[in-house]
N, C-alpha and C positions, 0 to 999 in steps of 0.2 A: 152560540152562547155568548152572553155578555161577560167578558173577562174583567169588567170593572168590579165585580164581586170578589175577585181574587186580590188580596193585599199586595201592595207594590213590592214588598220585600220577598214575597213568595214568587211573584212573576220574575224578579231579578234572579232568584235562585234557579228557577226553571230555565231561564234564558242561558245561564251559565252551563247548566247540564246539557242543554240542547247544543250549544256551541261546541262543547267538548265532544259530544257524540258525532256531530257533523264533521269535526276535524278528524276523528278516528276513521269514519267511513271514507273520507277522502284519502287518508293515509293508506288504507287498504287498497283502494283503487290505484294508487300511485306505486305501491311497493310490490304488489302481487300480480301475477299473470292471469290466473283463473279463479278469482274469488266467487263465492256465491253466498246467499243469505238463507240460513236455515229458517223455515217457516212452519209454525205449528197451527196458525190460526188463532192463537191466544193473544192477550192484550199486549204482551211484551214484543212479540214479533210484529204485531200490527203497528205499534209505536216505531219499531225499527223501519218498517216499510215507509211510514210517514216521514221519518227523518231522512231516509235515503232519497225520497222524492225531493225533499227540500235541498239536500246536499248537492244534487246534480241538476237541479232545475236551471234552465228550461229543457235540458237534455233528458233522455231516459236514464233509468238506473243502469249502470254498466255491468250488472251481474244478474243472473237469474235467481228465482226463489226455488228452494228445494224443500219439498214436503215428504217426510217419511211416514207413509200411511200404514198404520198397524192393522187396518181392516176392522178395528173396533173403535173408530172415532165417533164422536157425537155427530149425528146427521146434520145438526144445525151448523157445526163447524165447517163441514164440507161445502154446504150451500153457501155460507158466507165467504169461504175461500174462493170459490169459483166466481162469485159476484164481484169480489174485490179485484181479481186479476183482470177480469173483463173491463171493469171501470177504469183502472189505472193503466191498462195496456202492458202489464208485466209479463215476463216469460216465466211460466211455472213448470217445474220438473217434479214428477211424482215417482217415488220408488216404493215398492210394496213389501211389507213383511210377509204377506201371504205367498208372494213369489219365492222368497227365501226359504219358506217352509216347504213348498213344493219341490224346490231344487235340492232339498236336503242340507241346506246351509245352516239351518237352526232346527231345533226340536220344540214343538209347542208344548207348553206346560199343561198339566191336568190338575183337576181338583178345584175346590171352591175358591181358592186364592190364586188361581192361575191367571197370568197376565202376559200380554205380548209386549209390554213396555220395555222389558229388558232385552227382548229380541231385536229391538230397533237398532242396537249398537252394530250388529253385523250388517244389517241392511244399509245403515249409514256409511260404515267404512267401505263397503262394496261400492256404494254410489260415489263416494269421494274419489276412490281409485278409478272407477270407470270414467268419471268426468275430469280426472287429472286436476282436481281442486287443490290449490295450495293455501287457501285461506277460507275458512267457513265462519261467517258472521252469525253470532247467536244473541239471543235476548236475555241471557242469564244475568242475574244481579247478585252482588255479594250478600245482600240482606236475606236472600231466600233460604239459605241452608249453610251449615258450618263448613262443608267441603267447598262450596262455591265462594265462601269468604276468603279462601286461599288463592283464588284465581287472579292472575294478571289480566290486563286488558288484552295484550297479545300473549295468548297461552300456547306455549310451544308443545307440539306433539311429535313423537318419534316416527320412524318409518312404518310402524305398525299402528299409528293413530293413537298411541297410548300417552297418558298424562302422568308426569312425575312432579309432584308439588315441590320437591327439593331441588329441582333443576329448572327453575323459572328465572327469567331475567329481570333485573331492576328496571323500574320505569320512572326515574326521577325527571322532573321538569317536563313531563309529558313527551318524553323521547321514547319512541317505540321501535324496537329492533326486530325487523322482519327477516334478518339473514338466517339462512337454513341450509342444511345439506340436502342433496337430492333425495326425494321420496319423503322428506320430513314436511310438516305442515303446521299451520296455526289455526286455533279457534280464536276468534276475536270478539270481545264483548263490550260494545260501546256503551251499554247501559250499566256497567259494573258499579258505578257510584250512585245510581238511582235507588230509591226505596219504592215500596209498593204504593205509598201515598204520593210520591213524586209522579209515578206513572199515571195514577188516576187524576191528579191535578192537571197534568199535561194533557191527558185525554179530554178533560173538561175544557181547558182553555183553547185547545186546538179543534174542538168539536169532532174528534175522530170517531167514526162509527164503530160499534162493538157488537159482537154476537149476542143474541138474546140470552144465552146461558149465564151471562154475568149478572143479569138482573133477576129480581124476585119473580118466581113463577111456580105454578103447581106442577108437581112431578111425582110419579110413583118411585119410591125409594125402598131400599133394603138396608136394615141395620146390620153391619158386618164389621167385626173387629174394631168397634168404636167409631165407625164411619158410616156416612149415608151414601150408598152407591146407587146410581140411577138404575132402576130395573129395566132390563132389555133382554134381547135374545142371547146376549153373552153374559149377563149378570142376572141370575134367577135365584129364587129361594132354595136353600139347602137345609135339611133337617127341620128345626123349629122356626126357621126364619119365615117372615111374612112380608108381603108387599104392603106398604102404607102410602097414603097420599099426603104429601106435606108441601108447605110453601118454602122453597129453598132457592138458593142461587149457588154458582160456582165461583170460587176465588181464583182458580187456575183451571186450565183446560188441557186435557191429555187423553190417554186411553180410557175408555169407559170402565174398564175392569179395575182401575186403581185410582181414579179421580173422584174424591169425595165431595159432596155438597155440604153447605152449611145452612141451617135454618136462618132465614132472613126475610125482612120486609123491604129491603133496599131496592127500590124500583127505578131510581135515577142515579146518575153519576154523583150528584150532591149527596144522596143518601149513602152511597158506597164510601165516599170520602169520610163521612161521619163515622161509619162503621169501622173502616180501616184504622182511623185514628184511635179508637178505643179497643181495638183487637189486642189480645194477649197471646195469640197463637199465630205463627207465621203462615203464609198461604200454603207452603209446602207441608204444613201440618195436616192438610187434607189429602195428602197423597199416600196411599197405602204402600206403594213401592218403596218409599223412604223409611218405612217402619220395619222392614224385613230384618235389619240389623242396625247397630249403632253407626256403622260405617257404610251403609248401603249406597249412598250417593257417591262417596269417594271411591268405593270399589268399582262402581259402574264407570266413573270418569277415568279411572286407571285403565279400563278395558277399551276406552274410546268413546264413551257416551258424551252427550252434548256438554 
């Protein structure tokens, strides 16, 4: 894409964000022994992979990608994931929520609002323990949700992988303290200071490929709880609900049971930039799992969620 269409002050802002993120990625590689990058196949984790490739070029990324597979992912996400790791030569680790269910580690929810999204926490914590991970890089951003607005870049977790927002460390002058006791760990968020528009502007300027789910397309959907859920084998009509064919796209990608679509004609990154600029609802506003309670995200994070 021709970045000449991007104003110079915007490019300068993006270069500053890019430099900060690359600095953080290199700090993680320097301070921790067994870091990894949490990978969902969504736009933020794809930007993270792109930044990591830049940070350590011409060498390979010094950490693997970890995908927690709920078993209810969008098929397009999994196809794109596999194509990406083949193209860039990354090491991909996959851990399955279905395995945790079969092992009796978690109990699957039932009912029309059932989701495996919350069950990911146990699978993630088990994987981090198994892999002896001391730092898990994530693509979360402060502008996504009020609980995530409390995050530090280096987010300390206790020996049980739990987060306490009242016991985080100051990060003045971009000084990141990775000291920890045995069995403690960190979640690290290099994109903390980015906004949704920053992400899409960077995707535009860097011509980063994205899954087709982010762009306008026709899909069978079900209206449920004020959201448009993609009809599938795990999301089907209940009671008076009906399947409708609509033109939609997804602002965020996660478990099919809780990730809502938005009606949209945005078929290009430029279209998405215009749409995001005028949006009055954050992208997490399309996630049913965040509406279960006022503190749904913070409760999950305290338990060890991303």
